[in-house]
N, C-alpha and C positions, 0 to 999 in steps of 0.2 A: 414216404411223411404223408402224415395228409395234407392236400392242398388246402384245405380252407386252412388249415393252424396256418401254414409259409408263407397264403397270400396276407392271413393276418400281419405274419412276425415282421413282412417284406411293408405293409403300409406303413407299422408302428414304429422299424428303420427310417420310411424316407419325412415319416412326421418327423420323428427326431431332431433327420439330418436339417429337415427347413427351417428345423429352433435353433438350430447352431450356425448358420450361413452368416457369416460376418458381415458387418452391415457396411457398407461400398461406404456412404457419405459419412460414417466416425472417420477415417481415414482420408476423405477428404481437409475434415472440419484440422483434423490430427496436420496436418503436410502446410494450411493454411496455418496457426498456429505455430507452429513450430518455424516457422518462415519468417512470424511476425520477433517474436522468438530469440530471430540472430540477431535482426535486426536489431531491438534492443539492446542486448547480450553485445552486438557489434560498436551501438552510442557510447554505449555505460563506460568502453573499451576503452572508444577515445578523449573521450569528456575527460576519464583517470589519470588519459596517457597526458594529458594539458593541464593537466592539476598537478602533477609533478614534476610539467616539463618549470610551468610557471614557478612552483615554489623552489628548485632547483634553481631558475635565475634569481628570486627571491635573497635564496642566503644566499649566495654567487656576489648579491649587491651588496648585501651587506656585510658581508667580509672586504670587501672591495671599499665599499666608506667608511672601517676600521681602519683595516690598513693606511687608507689615506689619508686618517684624523690624523694617525698615533702616527706617521711620519709627519705632522702639516704640524700637529703639537710637540712635537721632539723639535724640531725645528725652529720655531721661536717660542719655547721654550728659552732652551739653551741661549735665543740673541737677545732675547729679556732680559736674563741674568747679564748677560755685554752690557745691553745698553744701559741699564738703572747701576748699573759697579761707571761705567761711564757718564754717566749723569751726575752722579750722587758727587763721585769719586770716592766709593770703595765699597758701595752698599751692592745687596743679596738681595735677588728676586725670586719669587718661586711659582709655580702655579702648581697644580694639585690637582685628577682627577676627582672628585667626595666615590665616584665610583670604577673603581677600576675593571669590573671584569665586563660593567656594563658602560660604558665611561659619554652614554646620550639622554641617560635619565633623570641621574642627579648634579648635573652640572662641573663648572672647575671652582677652586679656590684659590683664586687670588691674594699669597702675602706678599709682603718688604720686610728686609730689614735693614732701615736709614742707614747709616753710619755711626756708630755708637751706642746704638740702639739695639730694642732686640726684637726678634716678627712682630708683627699687626698684621691682622686681616688688613685688607685697605681700608675698609669703612670704619677702622677706627683712626686714621691716621689724620695729621692735621690736610689745612687745605693744600697747602705748598709741597706736604710729601704729597693728597692723590694727584697736586699736576703733575709733579713727578713719575709718577707711576705710571702713570695715564697715558701718559710723552713716551716713556720706553716702550710699552704695547704697542702703544701708534710706531711706532718705529720696528722694534719687530715684526709686527705682523707687514707694514709697507714689505719690506727684507722679501720673507714669503713671499707676499701677493702683491707689488708695485700698484698704486689705486693712481691715475692719471689728474688725482682733485686734486684738495683737501684746504678745504675751510675751519677756521678756527681763531678762538675769538676769546679775544684776553687772554690768553697760556703760560699770560708773564704775569698778569693779574696778583697772584702771590707769591711768586718767586722773585730772590735775593737776587744780585744785581748779578754775582757770580751765575747761577744757575739759569739767569737771563741770558748772558752771553754764552753759558753751554750750550744750550739747547738753539739758540740764534746761527752759533760756526756749525754746528752738528744739522741742522737741514741748507744753509746756507749748502756746504760741502758733500754732502753725502745722500742728500736727495733731489739728486737732477733730470733727475726722470720725472720728478710730477710736479709741478706746479701746486701752488701756496699760496691760500691766500685768507695773511695771519693778519687782525685788528687789533694794534694794539698801542698804548701811550709808551710805552719802553724803547728809547731813544739809543738803547742797543741794541734793540729786538729790530727796528723798521729800520736803520740805519745800516744795515745789510741786508734791503728789500734793491730787493733788481729791480721795481716802477716805486713809487711812493703812487699814494691818492687820501687826497683831506679834503676832513670834511667838515664843513663851519659853516655857523651863520648870520646872519647878516641885511637890514633892514627887513628882518623877521619874514627872513627867505633864505633855505638852504642850501649850501654852491658844493663845489665839491672843485681840485687842483689836483694835475697828476705832476711828478716829479718824474725826474729819474738822475737820483742820488750819483752817479758815476756822471753827470753834468755840476754837479758845485760843486765848489768849492770854498777855501774856508781863508778868506783876506785878514 
């Protein structure tokens, strides 16, 4: 073969090889970018896991809230029926969820049926009927989760003698695990109190007197 031709071919091949040599700095750039990408993927996976954990906890709390609410709602509803029947001597009361699928979205309807009358929404009741309905609900709530103190202002104002006596005796006998402060002008209510505090005005000044009914005697 021609020596010059071989030298020329070798030169061409060397130039071609130089042009085909890899850029080593590109590999370093790739490794750096891949490392940054891996860190971002790991961060994304952690954030996604945290989100999923938070969502699972949220769903669990929602289910627990619903379960506990429905359990308490059933107890209170049944006790409300019992309390209202006891107070009114034969009536009926009902708590109903407006939206049974999502009880927290629309609220609760409170309906009662006074003795010898039809079912009514509580807003359509007379003053005395509203008082009895409200007291029945308070007593049902107290049965479910007692409160240590109640303050009631003239709850007997719209009640007749019979209903005042029923409510007074219930408070006296059935709620010994709570303290009731009741403002009343009805003697068959305050005569059952453990302590009486009277407020009166004399010489343009307001004064009070405290009495223990157990220490009083009728001469």
